C-alpha angles and dihedrals in degrees: 000000000000091000089052090055092053089044087060092047091053088055093053094102089056089053089052094042094128091061089063099060109142093357122124113232129203115262100171137019129211120232090271092056100253121127115261099168125043127191140167126289090262084082090077090057092053091044091050090052091052093049090049091049089048091050094048093046092051093045090054089050090050093050094044101038093169088070090061111094104214118151109238134178113269087234090074116088120238091250092051092048090055091049092049092046089050090050092049092047090048093052092043089052094053093047095046089052092048090053092045091050093049093048094044097049091041091052089048090052092049091049090055089048094246092121132023103205140009116275097245092185091062089044091055092045091052092048093046091051091049092051091048093046094052092043089054089052091054093045097048097031106207113221095024115124121229094198115098 
């Protein structure tokens, strides 16, 4: 549910497509977060299609966790492996959509002239939270049973 909300947020520039008529939008950022390539507003359509495809792909991986190739200890049962893979895919879906929403809305704001560059601090915080969250899933292994 949370991932779907961030999916909608990442599609916000498409919903506001009309406000970008004749305006150049950012296509690529340099390492310091400033735009180094500009393009037309159609880029948001392409970006939206990529985000939807990413969401769909991760959703399929989440609903069919046996398709996900994650190396697990042989001590973990097949059912627990599937549960862990589904948890990782679910977390990955949320964090990918958070990052897509941040980049999409930031790019929209830059196109309108409300910002000059990406806020790399926010980007790093989002990425760090995602890494810690997925690491915690791997450490605590939800769905695994401690009874042997």
